[in-house]
PAMI-108252 format. One record per residue: residue in three letters; x, y, z of N, C-alpha, C in turn. Coordinates in steps of 0.001 Angstrom, whole numbers, padded with zeros to 6 digits, always signed. Example, Ala and Ser with C-alpha at 12.3 -4.5 7.8 and 13.67 -1.06 7.14 Angstrom:
<atoms>
ALA+013190-005690+007800+012300-004500+007800+013200-003300+007800
SER+012850-002250+007080+013670-001060+007140+012900+000030+007870
</atoms>
This chain:
<atoms>
LEU+013296-005795+010283+011886-006159+010476+011350-005805+011855
PRO+012123-005985+012941+011549-005709+014269+011016-004281+014405
GLN+011708-003309+013799+011261-001922+013933+009896-001698+013302
LEU+009563-002503+012290+008275-002323+011609+007135-002984+012376
GLY+007468-003884+013293+006448-004638+014027+005291-003810+014549
PRO+005576-002731+015284+004486-001923+015857+003580-001275+014805
HIS+004058-001173+013570+003282-000502+012520+002420-001472+011714
LEU+002633-002763+011911+001857-003760+011168+000475-003911+011789
PRO-000485-004399+011009-001809-004667+011587-001664-005613+012781
PRO-002391-005355+013870-002224-006135+015107-002293-007656+014909
ARG-003117-008113+013964-003253-009561+013775-001960-010200+013279
LEU-001019-009396+012777+000208-009941+012193+001417-009855+013114
THR+001291-009157+014241+002500-008847+015006+003156-010078+015623
GLN+002399-011116+015910+002995-012313+016511+003327-013397+015490
GLN+003088-013118+014217+003277-014133+013178+004745-014237+012778
PRO+005214-015448+012459+006578-015577+011929+006625-015180+010453
TRP+007705-014498+010068+007899-014093+008681+008961-014980+008056
ARG+008868-015199+006757+009942-015924+006081+010276-015222+004778
LEU+011517-015396+004367+012006-014761+003154+011468-015522+001948
LEU+010644-014842+001125+010066-015473-000059+010937-015255-001284
TYR+011555-014084-001338+012313-013712-002540+013434-012778-002131
CYS+014615-012993-002671+015671-011993-002532+016559-012029-003763
THR+017018-010849-004166+017780-010746-005406+019099-011511-005304
GLY+019695-011564-004119+020947-012287-003946+020821-013777-004238
ARG+019670-014344-003923+019435-015776-004108+018687-016070-005405
ASP+017716-015223-005747+016772-015532-006829+017007-014732-008101
GLY+017970-013796-008068+018237-012982-009256+017328-011764-009328
PHE+017596-010904-010292+016840-009665-010457+015767-009865-011513
SER+014533-010147-011112+013454-010334-012074+012106-010154-011398
LEU+011324-009246-011933+009981-009020-011403+009105-010264-011597
ARG+009290-010955-012725+008519-012192-012956+008783-013211-011853
THR+010068-013363-011489+010423-014313-010429+009839-013861-009097
LEU+009880-012565-008842+009289-012039-007606+007814-012436-007524
TYR+007074-012249-008619+005655-012637-008608+005504-014138-008345
ARG+006383-014939-008955+006279-016383-008814+006562-016837-007381
CYS+007476-016146-006715+007871-016519-005348+007011-015835-004298
GLY+006040-015059-004736+005367-014105-003861+004468-014641-002769
GLY+004387-015935-002585+003602-016439-001463+002175-016780-001841
GLN+001440-017248-000853+000053-017666-001061-000827-016450-001340
PRO-001852-016619-002179-002784-015504-002401-003341-015016-001063
GLY-003385-013709-000916-003905-013134+000320-002892-013088+001445
CYS-001685-013566+001198-000638-013538+002217+000012-012155+002243
PRO+000027-011478+003382+000665-010158+003447+002138-010240+003074
ALA+002665-009158+002553+004054-009141+002101+004741-007851+002533
LEU+006023-007976+002795+006849-006834+003142+007964-006758+002105
LEU+008015-005655+001380+009028-005436+000345+010096-004517+000919
LEU+011333-004994+000929+012454-004210+001452+013458-003965+000339
ILE+013876-002726+000192+014824-002345-000855+016011-001651-000203
ARG+017210-002017-000638+018392-001212-000329+018939-000730-001658
ASP+019112+000589-001777+019599+001109-003053+021115+001302-003002
THR+021675+001712-004121+023128+001833-004219+023667+003026-003425
ASP+022776+003875-002883+023190+004929-001949+023077+004449-000506
ALA+022846+003141-000317+022712+002529+001018+021486+003032+001775
GLN+020489+003517+001055+019209+003874+001673+018333+002624+001722
ALA+017574+002481+002811+016660+001342+002936+015233+001870+003031
PHE+014322+001237+002277+012927+001674+002248+012091+000553+001651
GLY+010783+000751+001614+009954-000285+001033+008478-000067+001271
ALA+007749-001183+001229+006291-001129+001319+005782-002346+002067
PHE+004695-002148+002822+003956-003261+003403+002642-003383+002655
CYS+002294-004608+002254+001048-004865+001532+000280-005930+002296
ALA-000995-005690+002509-001811-006666+003230-002150-007862+002343
SER-001855-007760+001051-002113-008881+000151-000858-009207-000651
THR-000858-010355-001297+000282-010824-002070+000632-009848-003194
ILE+001921-009678-003450+002363-008889-004603+002166-009759-005848
ARG+001364-009280-006788+001030-010106-007954+000825-009230-009182
CYS+000768-009876-010329+000420-009206-011580-001056-008821-011540
SER-001387-007644-012032-002791-007215-012000-003054-006212-013115
ASN-004299-006173-013561-004686-005201-014589-005068-003866-013978
SER-005394-003878-012703-005831-002647-012054-005211-002581-010660
PHE-005398-001464-010000-004878-001320-008647-005617-002250-007694
TYR-004912-002758-006713-005518-003619-005694-004857-003310-004353
GLY-005338-003957-003300-004774-003731-001978-005800-003098-001062
THR-005369-002825+000155-006267-002263+001169-005596-001077+001845
GLY-006368-000394+002657-005869+000768+003386-004832+000423+004438
GLU-004555-000882+004638-003471-001260+005548-002102-001108+004879
THR-002091-000970+003549-000836-000807+002812-000140+000473+003264
PHE+001175+000431+003416+001915+001655+003718+003314+001595+003130
LEU+003915+002767+002966+005303+002900+002531+006145+003289+003740
PHE+007433+002983+003680+008310+003355+004795+009726+003600+004286
SER+010496+004333+005092+011922+004509+004797+012681+004576+006119
PHE+013936+004152+006043+014849+004270+007186+015931+005257+006765
SER+015770+006510+007086+016811+007445+006649+016880+008670+007560
PRO+017583+008627+008670+018208+007429+009245+017236+006648+010136
GLU+016149+007301+010604+015216+006562+011469+013955+006219+010672
LEU+013188+005287+011204+012005+004797+010494+010949+005888+010351
LYS+010466+006053+009124+009298+006894+008860+008278+006033+008131
VAL+007032+006110+008559+005959+005316+007956+004935+006263+007339
PHE+004533+005961+006099+003568+006795+005380+002318+005966+005119
ARG+001257+006311+005825+000020+005526+005763-000944+006101+004730
TRP-001956+005300+004436-002993+005674+003485-003692+006968+003904
THR-003841+007880+002960-004504+009159+003241-006021+009065+003080
GLY-006502+008053+002329-007929+007973+002029-008315+008760+000781
ARG-007360+009450+000144-007684+010290-001022-007941+009487-002285
ASN-007317+008307-002405-007596+007426-003542-007273+005997-003120
ASN-007552+005051-004008-007302+003638-003692-006205+003049-004578
PHE-005208+003857-004925-004115+003392-005782-003037+002734-004927
PHE-003370+001596-004311-002417+000978-003380-001253+000325-004110
MET-001548-000612-004995-000478-001288-005725-000997-001875-007017
LYS-000098-002022-007966-000455-002532-009287+000835-003030-009914
GLY+000760-004148-010627+001983-004654-011222+001743-005402-012512
ASP+002652-005243-013468+002690-006107-014646+004144-006543-014821
VAL+004475-007180-015920+005830-007724-016051+006886-006632-016213
ASP+006473-005404-016537+007432-004322-016767+007516-003312-015634
LEU+006538-003330-014736+006463-002268-013743+005662-002721-012528
LEU+006213-002452-011344+005482-002667-010089+005389-001313-009414
MET+004180-000912-009011+004047+000417-008414+003165+000399-007180
PHE+003484+001310-006266+002735+001485-005021+002371+002957-004902
GLY+001093+003215-004710+000659+004591-004524+000611+005345-005833
GLY-000273+006327-005922-000378+007098-007157-001216+008334-006976
GLY-001515+008934-008117-002272+010180-008151-001476+011210-008919
SER-002130+011888-009847-001482+012918-010681-000253+012378-011410
GLY-000297+011100-011788+000784+010527-012586+002080+010290-011832
ARG+002038+010356-010514+003249+010144-009713+003041+008930-008815
PHE+004055+008083-008739+003963+006875-007912+004806+007030-006652
GLY+004271+006561-005546+005012+006618-004292+006280+005791-004367
LEU+006173+004628-005028+007323+003751-005216+007077+002929-006469
TRP+008080+002825-007331+007944+001970-008513+009257+001258-008771
LEU+009140+000089-009389+010295-000727-009777+010092-001210-011202
ASP+011180-001287-011972+011049-001765-013350+011121-003290-013405
GLY+010935-003833-014599+010801-005278-014780+012036-006080-014425
ASP+013227-005460-014529+014425-006219-014162+014864-005906-012735
LEU+014061-005104-012036+014292-004752-010629+015610-004028-010383
HIS+016246-003529-011428+017496-002789-011218+017233-001312-010931
HIS+016142-000794-011465+015855+000633-011333+014477+000852-010732
GLY+014361+001959-010042+013072+002327-009478+013038+003813-009208
GLY+011951+004238-008606+011807+005644-008283+010806+005836-007167
SER+010823+007018-006602+009887+007358-005534+009559+008836-005629
HIS+008262+009138-005568+007800+010514-005615+006710+010683-004563
PRO+006549+011898-004042+005389+012129-003188+004120+011807-003978
CYS+003168+011123-003352+001927+010783-004057+000734+010965-003139
GLU-000436+011090-003748-001658+011361-002986-002061+010186-002105
THR-001779+008960-002539-002238+007787-001781-001665+007769-000373
PHE-000374+008089-000251+000306+007968+001049+000863+009284+001573
ASP+000785+010368+000784+001338+011657+001184+002767+011469+001705
ASN+003534+010671+000974+004884+010300+001399+005924+011301+000930
GLU+007058+011271+001603+008242+011943+001097+008874+011011+000056
THR+009831+011524-000706+010621+010653-001577+011373+009683-000668
LEU+011188+008383-000892+011739+007376+000018+013251+007248-000117
SER+013752+007456-001329+015177+007326-001611+015816+008715-001623
ALA+017143+008747-001597+017851+010033-001606+017605+010765-002924
GLN+017524+010020-004019+017230+010580-005348+015829+010119-005761
GLU+015179+010865-006631+013839+010459-007081+013893+009175-007896
GLU+015037+008918-008561+015233+007627-009224+016451+006970-008599
PHE+016381+005666-008415+017448+004966-007716+017793+003666-008424
CYS+018956+003116-008074+019368+001793-008544+019299+000843-007357
VAL+018748-000334-007593+018557-001319-006525+019853-002104-006297
GLN+020264-002193-005038+021382-003062-004690+020862-004419-004230
ASP+019927-004412-003282+019297-005648-002787+017805-005414-002667
LEU+017048-006472-002916+015603-006394-002737+015136-007709-002131
GLU+014268-007615-001132+013724-008803-000474+012218-008673-000358
VAL+011537-009808-000442+010107-009866-000123+009941-010886+000989
TRP+009360-010461+002081+009062-011326+003222+007563-011568+003265
GLY+007187-012800+003581+005772-013133+003716+005556-013875+005015
LEU+004303-013990+005401+004005-014748+006616+004304-016211+006387
ALA+004945-016831+007344+005315-018256+007207+004073-019127+007223
</atoms>
């Protein structure tokens, strides 16, 4: 988390973060993630470690929740640590920040490709370059298996 500090919106840099959800404690379930996701409007940091030991994720200025349409703000960004931190910010080309239902959580989009997506049991996901963030593939493979997943929110 400390490495991401400088990239967060300035109003959040001095705030304490707390662990809202982690697969080790809460199990692998997107439904549970939504339930543990914090207060509405509470920013969230999603951290993933895959089975190739790659670490990456997303920062969202709003709570991760179920939605019928895309939501979020231009403060949303994707990041990866491989091996050093890379941050992929909003390009302004579209507003496909994040969207989730019980079967799929996705960040970024355009031309049918998602910057980051996770399935309903949180075991599998994928990452593709997308127009929203002009990101690289965050994981070593375009599809990955999740080893650990955490969601941090403001305390």
